[in-house]
N, C-alpha and C positions, 0 to 999 in steps of 0.2 A: 732649602732654608739657609740663612746665613747666621753666623755667630759673631760677626764683626760688629762691635758696639761703638757708638759715638761718644765723645767726651761728655761727661755730665756737667761740666762747668759751663755756666752761662755768663755772658757779659752783663754786668749789673745795669746797664742802660737799656737793655732790650725792652721794648714795650710789652705791657701785660694787658690781658683782657679783664673783664669784670670779675672773673673767677680767680684772678691772680696768676694765670698761666701765661708764659711766653709762647711764641710760635714753636720754639724748640721743644717744648714739653709735649707737643703733638707729633713729634717725629718718632721714627722707629730705628731699626738697625740699618747699617750701610747696605745699599742695594748691590746685588751681584748680577743684575740684568745687564745686557749689552749697553755700552755707552750710546746714548741717543735714543734708547727705547722709549716709545710713547707712553708705556706703562708708568715710568718714573714721573712723567709730567702729570699723570692722573693722581698718583700718590701725593705729589706736591699740591695739587688742587684740593684734594681731600683734607690735607693738613691745614691749608689756608681757610677752607670752609668751616671746619670744626673750631678753629681758633676764633674766627670772626663770630660764630654763633655762641661762643662762650660755653661750649659743651664740656662737661666734666669727663675726661677720658675714661674713668672707671665705670661710667654709665653706658659705654658703648660695647656691644658684642659684635665682633667682626668674624664672618665665616667665609670660607672659600672652598673650592674643589681641587682640581688638579690642572696644572699647566703653568706657563709663565705668569699669566695673570693671577693665578692663585697663590703665587709666592709673594705678591705685592703687599698683602696685609701685614707682613713682617716689617715693612718699611715705613709704616705710619702708625700713629697712636700706640706706641710701645707700652703704655700703661693701661691699655684696655683689655677686655676679655677677647680671646681668640680661639678659633677651632678650625682646623684644616680637615675637611671631610674627604671621602673617596670621590673618584671621578664622577661628576654630574649629580652628586647627591646633596650638594649644599642646601638647596631650597627646602627639602624635607627635614633636614637636621635643624635648620633655622626655624622652620614652622613649629617643631616640637619645643625648641627653646623659648620661642615667643609665647606659646601657650602656657608654658610653665612659669615664666616670669615676664609679665607685660611691662614692667617698669624700666627695662633696659631699652636702649636705642639700637636697633638691629641694622647692620650693614653687611650685605652679601656682595662679594666680589667674585666675578667669574670671567670666563673667556668665551670666545665664539665656538671653540671646540668643546668646552665643558658644558655650555648651555644649549647650543644649537644641534648637537649630535647626541651623545650618550645621555645628556641631561635634559633633553627637550621636553619629555613628559613631566619632569620635575618643575621645570620653568613654567609650563602651562598651568599646573595646579596652583603654584604660588601666586600667579597673576589672577586666576579666576576666583581664588578664595579671598583675595584682598588682604594677604598677610601684611601686617604693618612693618614694612621694611624698605630700605633703599637698596635696590638691586642694580649693580653696575656691571655691565659687560665691557671688558676691554677687548675690542674687536679689531683683529689684524688680518683676518681672512686666511690664516695658516696655522698649522700645528708647529709652533716654534721649537718645542722641546724635542720633537721627533724629526726635525730637519726639513720643515717647509712644505709638507703636503697641503693641498687645498683643504680648507675647512668648509663646513656647510654654508657659511656666509659669503664665501668667495663668489664674486660676480661672474656670471656666464660670459665667456669670451676673454676673461682676464688671463694674463700670462704669468706662469711661475718663473722663478729665477733660472730654472733649467730650460725654459722655453716651451714648456707644455701649456696647451690652451685648455682652460676649464670648460667642459661641456655641460656641466650640471646646472640646474636652476638654483639660484641662491635662496636661502631662508632669510627673510627680513624680520628680525626679532622685534623691531619697533611696530610694524604692522600687526604682528602676531600678538604683542602685548595689548594693543588697542582692541583687537578682536576679542581677546579673552577677558577684558574687563579691567585692566589696570587703570587706576584713577589719576596717575601722574606719569606722563610718557614724554621723554625728551631724547634728542640725539645731539651729540657734540663731537668735537675734534680735540684730541689731546694737545694739539698745538695752539688752541684758542683758549687760554686761561681766562680771558676777560668774559667769555661766554660760559665756560664750564663751571667756574666757582659759584656764580649765582644759581645755576641750575642745580648744583649739588646742595646748596643751602636750602633751596625750595623743597627738594626731595627729602632731605633730612628732617624737615619740619612738617612734612605731609603725613596725614594719617591714612593708611591704606597701602596698596602696592604701588610704589614709585619705582619706575624703571628708566635707566639712562643707558643708552647705547653709545659708547665712545669709540669712534674710529681712532685706532692707536697703531700707527705703522710699525711693522717689524723691520728694524734696520738690517737684520741679518738675512732674511728670506723673502721680504715682500716690500721692498722700497726701490724698485727698479722700473724702467719704462715698460708699460704694458700692464702694470699692477694698478688696480683701482682702489687700493688701500695704502698707497704711498703718500709721502708728504706732499710731493708736487701735485699729484692728481687731486687730492682732497682740497688743497688750497685753491686749485684752479676751478673746481666744480662745486664748491661749497655755496649753498643757497640758504641764507638764514631767513626764517619766517618772522622772527621778532628779536628784540633785545630785551633782556629781563633784568630787573633789579629786585632785590629782596629786602624787605624791611621787617625786622622782628616787631611783634606787637608791643613790646615794652618801650620802644624808642619812638621819638617823634619822626614823622614821615618827611623826609627831605629828598627830593629828586630833581634833577635838571635834565631835560630832554630837548633835542632839536624838534622842530615842528613835525607833527605826525599824530595820527590817532593813538590814544593810549587806552589800554584795557587794564582794569584792576580786578584781581581775584583775591578774596579774603579766604584764608584757610581756617581750619577748625580751631586752631590755637590763637587766632587773631592776627597772625603774621600776614603780610600783604605781598602779593606778587604783582608787580607793575610791568606790563608788557607794552612796548612801543611797536606798532605794526610796521614791518618792512614789506611783507607780502600783502598786496592790496586785497582787502576783504577777508583776510584770514581770521578765523574764529577758533581759538584754542579750546573753547568749551563745546565744540561740535565734534563728537567722536567720528561719525561717518565722513564728515567733510575732511577731517585730518587724514583718514585712510585714503581718500580719493586724491588729496593733494600730494601725499607721499608717492602714490603710484604714478601720477602724471609727471612728476619731476624725475622719478626714477627712469621712466621711459625716455627722458631726454638726457640721461646720463648725469643728472644732478643729484647731489647729496643734500637732502633737506636737513637743516639743523635748527636748534632752538627748542623752546617748550612747545611741543606739538599738541598736547592735550592735557587738561587738568580739570578735575572735579573737586572743588574746595570743600564740598559737603559730603565726601565719600565716607562710608563706614568700613571699618576694618574687620578682620576675622573674629575678634572678640565681640564686636557688635553683632555680627551675624549669629554667633553661637550663644550670645547673651550670658557670657561668663561673668563671674563676680569681679568687683574691682580689686579685691585682694589678690595678689599673685598666687597662682595655684600651688607653687612650691612652698608657700608660707601657711597654707591652710592646716589647721590642727585636727586632732581626733574629733573634737566636738562638731566641726563643720563637715568632716568627711564621713562621720558615723552618727547621723542624726537620731538614731534610736529605733526601737521596734515599731512604735506607732507610725513613724514616717515610712518605714519599709512596708507595713501593712497597707497604708494608704496608696503607695505606689503599686503594690501588687493588685489592689482592687481596681485601679485604673486599667490594668492590662487584662482583666478578666472579660 
């Protein structure tokens, strides 16, 4: 973590959103990551997305695990709630916090080492339970803090900086999220802010498990020829399935697109995802087709990006459990201890 702070003085002409915040109000501390790290571009995209969505920073709870990626929540939304968990355990801590207080907006930031190895079981249960969260994996294919060993997402046949060839089959977290039941699944590239910011805005407004896998090159250990997570490789092999624009339900819908089929998906809060098809016949509402499409492009060495799947009518964990609307951490004695008669009726049902 870093303790270097940015100046609090803002230029008076900086534009403000409807909440009266400037973009600077969504920033955090000065990053100590390597210059050029893709993770800093992800932080910048999150700052932009939250500012454009008029999110009040104090309503956000950001949680992370261990790794370079898990340092990044210190670099955005400095006035929000934050919790840095142990390695791989971010999803379960976030699930508990979400159950206790459903009124906060939950953002989980993790890495490929944190989520695809020690935290794989935690990742799986967060997706299948439909925890209402935006889960972002900053995926660089290496363990950056421990000097560049392959992570579980490193592609088979890719080469390390030392020249070692990876012989293991990779874990594709996007395909896994689809299989486990996530209701908003996307992949993007840290160097494509035009695509990444709308994807984040859609995820932050989605009810249910929203997962974004962001290819984020490690400039220190995985940005060389032979790496499939480098800037050059991703730019050369990026295949977008759609272009997305996000319109909050409170605003008039204005969009301009070049000719092509347009798909509109309305989310539970009335916000609209408008997708212009780039891949012929691609349907982001078909979970099975999305999995097949990802696999077929992966076999050709292509990295499929964009909004891969969305279910605008998804139900979250609170819906599955039928919890009360009042946040559980605000329930008083009267609600938690309904009395002897209620206990007797409950015992009678169990006899």
